[in-house]
C-alpha positions in Angstrom: 114.0 69.9 161.9 110.4 68.9 163.1 108.2 66.4 161.2 105.5 63.8 161.3 104.8 60.2 160.1 102.5 59.5 157.1 101.2 56.9 154.7 101.3 57.2 151.1 97.8 56.9 149.8 98.6 57.7 146.1 98.8 60.1 143.4 96.5 62.7 141.6 96.6 66.1 140.3 95.0 69.3 141.1 94.7 72.9 139.4 96.4 76.0 141.0 94.9 79.5 140.8 96.6 79.9 137.2 94.7 77.1 135.9 97.8 75.0 135.5 97.6 71.2 136.2 100.0 70.0 139.2 100.5 66.2 139.8 100.6 65.6 143.6 101.0 62.9 145.9 98.4 62.4 148.7 99.8 61.6 151.9 97.3 60.7 155.1 99.1 62.0 158.2 97.3 60.6 161.2 97.8 62.5 164.6 101.0 61.7 166.0 101.8 61.1 169.5 104.8 62.3 171.3 106.1 59.2 173.0 109.5 60.7 174.2 111.2 64.1 174.5 115.2 63.8 174.6 117.2 66.7 175.8 120.8 67.5 175.6 121.2 67.1 179.1 119.9 63.6 179.7 120.4 62.2 176.3 123.4 64.2 174.8 121.1 65.8 171.8 117.8 67.1 171.4 114.8 65.3 169.7 111.3 64.0 169.9 109.9 60.5 169.2 106.5 60.4 167.7 104.2 57.0 167.2 101.4 56.5 165.1 98.9 53.8 164.4 97.7 51.6 167.2 99.1 48.1 167.8 97.5 45.2 169.8 98.8 45.0 173.4 99.5 41.2 173.1 102.0 41.9 170.4 103.8 44.5 172.1 106.7 43.6 174.4 106.3 44.7 178.3 109.2 47.2 177.9 107.3 48.9 175.0 104.0 48.7 176.7 105.8 50.7 179.7 107.2 53.1 177.2 103.8 54.0 175.7 102.2 54.0 179.1 104.5 56.9 180.3 102.9 59.1 177.5 99.6 57.8 178.5 98.7 56.4 174.9 98.1 52.8 173.4 100.8 50.9 172.0 101.7 52.1 168.4 103.1 50.2 165.3 105.5 52.8 164.0 108.0 54.8 166.1 110.3 57.4 164.7 112.7 60.1 165.9 113.1 63.6 164.7 116.0 65.6 165.9 116.0 69.2 166.9 114.8 71.4 169.8 111.2 71.6 170.6 110.5 73.7 173.7 106.7 73.8 173.1 106.4 70.0 172.7 105.7 67.8 175.8 105.4 64.2 176.4 101.8 62.8 175.4 101.1 65.6 173.0 99.2 64.8 169.9 100.7 66.6 166.6 98.4 66.9 163.7 98.9 67.8 160.0 98.1 71.5 160.6 100.5 72.0 163.3 103.7 71.2 161.5 103.0 72.0 157.8 101.7 75.0 155.8 101.0 75.4 152.2 103.8 76.6 149.7 106.5 75.2 152.1 109.3 72.9 151.5 109.6 69.4 152.8 112.0 66.4 152.5 110.2 63.1 152.5 112.1 59.7 153.4 110.7 56.3 152.4 111.7 52.9 151.0 111.6 52.6 147.5 109.7 49.8 145.7 111.6 46.4 145.6 112.4 45.1 142.1 114.3 41.9 143.2 117.2 40.5 141.5 117.9 42.5 138.3 120.8 42.4 135.7 123.0 45.4 134.9 120.8 46.7 131.8 117.9 47.2 134.2 119.8 47.9 137.3 122.5 50.3 135.8 121.4 51.3 132.5 123.9 49.5 130.5 122.8 49.5 127.0 123.8 45.8 126.0 125.8 44.6 123.2 123.1 45.5 120.6 124.2 43.3 117.8 125.2 39.6 117.6 128.5 40.4 116.0 132.0 39.2 116.6 130.8 35.8 117.9 128.2 37.3 120.0 125.5 34.5 120.4 122.9 35.0 123.1 124.3 37.3 125.8 123.2 40.9 124.6 122.5 41.9 128.2 125.5 40.4 130.0 127.8 42.7 131.6 131.1 41.6 129.9 134.4 41.4 131.6 134.7 42.8 134.8 138.5 42.2 136.0 141.9 43.2 135.2 144.7 41.2 133.8 147.8 40.2 135.6 148.0 43.5 137.2 146.1 43.9 139.5 144.3 40.7 138.9 141.2 41.5 140.8 137.9 43.2 140.7 137.8 46.6 142.0 135.3 47.6 144.9 132.2 49.2 143.5 132.0 47.1 140.2 128.5 47.8 138.6 126.9 44.3 138.4 123.7 42.7 138.9 121.9 42.3 142.2 119.0 43.4 144.4 117.5 46.3 143.1 115.1 48.6 144.9 113.9 48.3 148.7 116.3 51.1 149.9 115.9 54.0 152.1 115.4 57.2 149.8 115.3 60.7 150.4 113.5 63.3 148.3 114.5 66.8 148.8 112.7 70.1 147.6 109.2 68.8 147.7 106.4 71.6 147.9 103.2 71.4 150.1 100.5 72.1 147.7 97.5 71.5 150.0 96.9 70.8 153.5 93.4 69.4 154.4 93.2 68.9 158.1 89.6 67.8 158.2 90.9 64.5 156.3 94.3 64.6 157.8 95.9 64.9 154.2 98.6 66.4 152.9 99.3 67.1 149.2 102.7 67.5 148.0 103.9 68.3 144.5 105.3 65.3 142.7 106.2 61.9 143.5 107.6 60.2 146.5 109.3 56.8 146.9 107.6 53.6 147.9 104.2 51.7 147.0 100.8 52.8 148.4 100.5 52.5 152.1 104.1 52.5 152.8 105.2 54.7 155.7 106.9 58.2 155.0 109.0 60.5 157.2 107.9 63.9 156.4 110.6 66.4 157.4 109.8 70.2 157.7 112.9 72.3 156.8 
């Protein structure tokens, strides 16, 4: 499974050949540099490591500076790995959006969803709430209610849906269609929405 790193720019809509309006997400896919090639003989599995977006040398450790120097490239901010066999890819190669993706193909996109902070059970899990202030209910319409058992088993089961941190988690979107590939602008238009806010890093897997 090959892929590249990109950044979410935002959403817009385009028209297809039949005049239908299609909502798309615009993703900027800058040239990705291959900074490591792993093989089954040396590493136990096959994969390539790609890096994107230049980083200041003074903010990079000496070990990483040597790692990027092997690929004859400047230090990079983002580094990710894509598993699979890539016999045509060599260390230091530059992969562009048109090298990996074609229109009307299906991709998987991995990103980090928007963080929403600490949320209660109504927003986090879709609880309906009490609804009415009856039977002695005072001002706790959005409370989760009782969570534990009685004398047996006298504990709260693992996985109980409660309030807590919402969002800011790794999310994979499957079955997304590539609508347009714009190599002159390093842009990829994907049908539908993808996780995360604008300028968030995305892993685009070509399946």
